[in-house]
C-alpha positions, 0 to 999 in steps of 0.5 A: 878045728881051733877056728870052730867058734861054739857057744859052750858053757854059758854062765847060767847054763841057760842052753843046756836047760832049753835042750832039757825042756825041749824048748826052741832055741836059736842055736844047735847042740851036738853030742860028742859020743853019737857025732850029731847035731840036733835042734834044741826041740829034738824028740830023741833021748837027752844025752848026758850034759858032758857030752854036749857041745853047743854051736850057733849055726850047722856050718860051726857044727859040721866044721867041728866034725858033727852030722845032721839029726835025721830026726830033728833035721837041723838043716831043714832039708827034709823039710824043704823037700816035703814042702816042695812035694806037698806044693807040687801036689796041691797044685796037681789037685788044683789044676785036676778036673776030678779028684786024683786019687791017693795012689795017683798022688803018692805016685807022683811024690816017689813016697808010700801013700802012708808016708805021703798022707801024713806029709800032706796032712802035716803041711797042710792040716787037712787030707788031700781029699779035703783039700780037693773039696776045698779047691772046688770050693773055691772055684765055685766061690769065684765063678758065682761072685763073677756072676755066673749062673749056678748050674755053670758055676757048679759045672765049672768048679767040677762038682757033679751036680747042683743037688751035691752043692746044695746037700752041703753049702754050709760045708762049702761056701757058709751060705747057699750057692745063690747068696754067694752068687750075689755078693751081697746084692739086695743087702744094705751095709751100714757103715761107721768110721771113727778114731781108735788107739790104733788109728781109724776103726771101720765097722759094717753091719747087716740087718742081722749083725757086724760083718766087718770090723777093721782098723789101722788102715786108712778109710778108703783101704779098710772100706775097700776091704769091705766092698771086696767082701760084698761086692754087689751090696749097697753101702750107707753111712750110718754113724749114728745108728752104729754109734753104740756098736763103735763105742763098744769096741773103742771101750774094748781097745781102752779097757779090755775088761770083758770079751766084746760082745756084739750081734755078729753076721759071719759067713764062712765055711762050717770049718771057718765057723767052728774056729771063730766060735772056739776064738770066742772061748779064749778068755781075755789075757790069755793065749792059745796056740794054733795047735791047741785051737786045732785040739779044742775043735777035734781037729787036731792036724788041721793047724794050717787049716785053723791059722787060714780061718784066723787070718780070714776073720771078718770081724777082728776083736769080736772074734779074737784071733789076736789070742792066738800065737805060734807053738814057739810063742811067736806072735805070727800072722796077724792081718792088721800088723804084729805090733798091734797084736802084741799091744792088744795082747799087753793090754789085755793082760795087764787088765786081766792082772788088775782085775785079779788083784 
């Protein structure tokens, strides 16, 4: 016991305030009257301060004679097990020709239907059926992108008939199967590149609006990203025609006083489009968590699906996915690099503060 290193009695009691407010923290607290140790965010009733000790790790807490709380899972054992179960279920769904029943999935996991369904939703943001529909849509999209005939791609993806696909094209693909199959064939995408505060900037636009906006990478890498999105399109450089668009982006990067209002040609599933439209409602200088965005679109459990939609956003800045952060405030998951996400948010916050004065 004398060798146990705890971090009790901090001068400002900041650790205790973190526990009281259930904020995330890189420490653990133990309750002497209960013999357990917890994360600061544990939902259990708050103990008395005199009964609390703080530890830097599970190892130290257990050496002090405390056991892990079953509610907040401070060692992450339940979380790791749940992740493994969900990964197995996702792989099983991906490899199945038809949608496995909930009974089958639950039996495979070893949990009750209710417990498995909750676990799956918590980790994927969607139900097993919705995940299966997404898997079929991805198979369909891949087959169409490879040039397969629509009828063959529909069969290969596991849909019973073409009519079922055409009835739900917006939800499945964000476009008709024919358009997905063409991969931009017959379309001309104009491009313009320029220097920006974060390196190089590339804008791509169809006759409907901006379809790609990327930065902070070499021209070849940015152009490669755009070509992968439209593998069969024709590309032409049009610096003069897109000068107004490029200038608007550069002005926004230098002084983000207002939203970057550009005509857009967004292509994605109906869910992705809902997320992208919602991101545009977040004011400059403010942030929202993935969970808050999920609630804004009336899909509170779809946190991971929201995060995936943010990651697939093709027009960064115009659709401000950089304004979405993790529940604990971390700046996670930005396609163009976390330092740039941090810089964008700092600039927007500074501009908002100046405008408020």
